[in-house]
LUMNUPA-639466 format. One line per 2 residues: number of its first residue (from 1); their letters; for each residue x, y, z of C-alpha. Coordinates in nm, 4 decimals. Layout:
% LUMNUPA-639466
NUM = a = X/Y/Z | ... $
END
This chain:
% LUMNUPA-639466
1 = ql = -4.3481/1.9704/-6.7451 | -4.0696/2.2700/-6.6679 $
3 = hl = -4.2988/2.3845/-6.3705 | -4.3826/2.0112/-6.2590 $
5 = tm = -3.9512/1.9642/-6.2984 | -3.9193/2.2679/-6.0624 $
7 = se = -4.1433/2.1097/-5.7953 | -3.9858/1.7766/-5.8124 $
9 = kn = -3.6079/1.9883/-5.7853 | -3.7939/2.2192/-5.4791 $
11 = el = -3.9662/1.9070/-5.2697 | -3.6089/1.7069/-5.2812 $
13 = tk = -3.4693/2.0509/-5.2331 | -3.6778/2.0665/-4.8891 $
15 = sl = -3.5889/1.6859/-4.8479 | -3.2307/1.7161/-4.9301 $
17 = em = -3.1936/2.0461/-4.6265 | -3.3840/1.7842/-4.3749 $
19 = vq = -3.1244/1.5217/-4.4239 | -2.8472/1.7103/-4.3817 $
21 = ke = -3.0260/1.9026/-4.0705 | -3.0888/1.5440/-3.9313 $
23 = vq = -2.7257/1.4286/-3.9861 | -2.5738/1.7707/-3.8383 $
25 = ek = -2.8087/1.6879/-3.5059 | -2.6785/1.3591/-3.5039 $
27 = es = -2.3343/1.3851/-3.5396 | -2.3701/1.6554/-3.3131 $
29 = ei = -2.5593/1.4356/-3.0329 | -2.2659/1.2017/-3.1056 $
31 = kk = -1.9624/1.4248/-3.0514 | -2.1749/1.5405/-2.6992 $
33 = ei = -2.2240/1.1666/-2.6111 | -1.8428/1.0832/-2.7227 $
35 = ae = -1.6915/1.4427/-2.5193 | -1.9595/1.3060/-2.2190 $
37 = yk = -1.7501/0.9838/-2.2352 | -1.4223/1.1455/-2.2080 $
39 = er = -1.4771/1.2800/-1.9476 | -1.6100/1.0128/-1.7797 $
41 = ql = -1.2863/0.8638/-1.8651 | -1.0690/1.1061/-1.7452 $
43 = qa = -1.2457/1.0651/-1.4091 | -1.2762/0.7399/-1.3945 $
45 = ek = -0.8472/0.7319/-1.4679 | -0.8214/0.9845/-1.2298 $
47 = eh = -1.0170/0.8030/-0.9609 | -0.8029/0.5136/-1.0225 $
49 = rd = -0.4863/0.7043/-1.0037 | -0.6135/0.8369/-0.6478 $
51 = al = -0.6720/0.5406/-0.5289 | -0.3413/0.3760/-0.6414 $
53 = te = -0.1259/0.6658/-0.4700 | -0.3942/0.5938/-0.1691 $
55 = ak = -0.3058/0.2334/-0.1560 | 0.0738/0.3098/-0.2045 $
57 = qk = 0.0897/0.5961/0.0985 | -0.0469/0.3345/0.3155 $
59 = ne = 0.1505/0.0029/0.2306 | 0.4471/0.2942/0.3299 $
61 = ve = 0.3149/0.3422/0.6499 | 0.2420/-0.0524/0.7486 $
63 = ie = 0.5746/-0.1229/0.5735 | 0.7686/0.1841/0.8050 $
65 = ac = 0.5255/0.0691/1.1151 | 0.6738/-0.2910/1.0691 $
67 = qd = 1.0602/-0.1623/1.0335 | 1.0264/0.0488/1.3346 $
69 = km = 0.8948/-0.2412/1.4997 | 1.0726/-0.5246/1.3353 $
71 = ns = 1.4106/-0.2885/1.4980 | 1.2496/-0.2539/1.8431 $
73 = le = 1.1982/-0.6713/1.8222 | 1.5939/-0.6239/1.7313 $
75 = hf = 1.7229/-0.4271/1.9858 | 1.5155/-0.5836/2.2511 $
77 = is = 1.6519/-0.9593/2.1293 | 2.0265/-0.8089/2.1495 $
79 = sq = 1.9488/-0.6272/2.4907 | 1.8175/-0.9704/2.6585 $
81 = el = 2.0786/-1.1823/2.4859 | 2.3478/-0.9397/2.6556 $
83 = ei = 2.1339/-0.9969/2.9464 | 2.1785/-1.3668/2.9289 $
85 = eh = 2.5781/-1.3471/2.8567 | 2.5426/-1.1449/3.1854 $
87 = lk = 2.3426/-1.4222/3.3508 | 2.5826/-1.6803/3.2619 $
89 = sn = 2.8650/-1.5258/3.3829 | 2.6731/-1.4362/3.7063 $
91 = ke = 2.6387/-1.8354/3.6955 | 3.0100/-1.9130/3.6350 $
93 = el = 3.0745/-1.7325/3.9278 | 2.8468/-1.7727/4.2208 $
95 = sn = 2.9462/-2.1261/4.0801 | 3.2884/-2.0336/4.1734 $
97 = sl = 3.2388/-1.9016/4.5065 | 2.9627/-2.1870/4.5803 $
99 = re = 3.2973/-2.4506/4.5467 | 3.5237/-2.2413/4.7164 $
101 = an = 3.3348/-2.1689/5.0103 | 3.2010/-2.5963/4.9999 $
103 = qt = 3.5899/-2.6346/4.9959 | 3.6307/-2.3685/5.2639 $
105 = lg = 3.3932/-2.5011/5.4586 | 3.5388/-2.8829/5.4112 $
107 = el = 3.8691/-2.7725/5.5544 | 3.7416/-2.6374/5.8584 $
109 = lk = 3.5399/-2.9329/5.9077 | 3.8578/-3.1646/5.9063 $
111 = ak = 4.0245/-2.8933/6.1233 | 3.7114/-2.8857/6.3693 $
113 = vr = 3.7310/-3.2856/6.4177 | 4.1254/-3.2863/6.4519 $
END
């Protein structure tokens, strides 16, 4: 009876050791997978941050280019407005000169007719 019990105990001990070994192997495998997932997650987060940084920089460059273009257009508009005012002033002066010339011409024609 004792021999049978000892034999069963040995079998159970071996069986327990095998189960414990399998559990340890499974635990090690799971830890490895978790580490791999964490590494992939960190890599994905880094790639996401890099993409955001790149997009932000690209947008800043585009915004700056648009602001430069807008400033250039505002300067152009201002210069055109000044040119329009100058041309209006010249037109007024020419109209006055023409009016005076016509008046003088009229007076000269009247004087010639007499």
